[in-house]
C-alpha positions, 0 to 999 in steps of 0.5 A: 281371219284370225282371232275370235269373231263375236256373233252379231245379228245384223238386221240390215244384212238379214233382209233375204235379198241383201243376205244373198248378195253378201253371200255371193260377194263373200266368195269372190273378189268382185262381181259384175252387176249383171252377174249378181242380177242374173244369179239372183234372178231379179231386175236392175231396180231391185238390185240397185236399191239393195246395193244402195242400202249396203253401200250406204252402210259401207258394207260394199263398194261399187266401182264403175268403169268403161268396158273394153268390149263396148263401143258406147259410153256404158260402163260396167259396175263392179261390186265388192264386199268391203273389209267391214262388210266381210267382218259384219257378214261373218259375224251375222252368219255366226249369229245365225249359226247360234240361232239355228243350232240352239246354242247360247252365245255365252 
């Protein structure tokens, strides 16, 4: 990322589970729903609810596709942090860093 990033606290991302989801996605191009679910140790419903909030805010994208490894109609759900989501997450982490270090934004 080039240029200066303005620290901006984001209430939507700050919810503990959504913060963890964004943190996981930050380190990957995309992740399978089951990997995120299992890594966070939560159930499908809880993950789906939080993904919906992030998707509605355009912070993530969700893509479903058929699995080549399955013979049934089930699809694999892929989750990606959107470009807007990456910038928003980075700005939130920068704001948290200022809070944690007791540093003033100005």
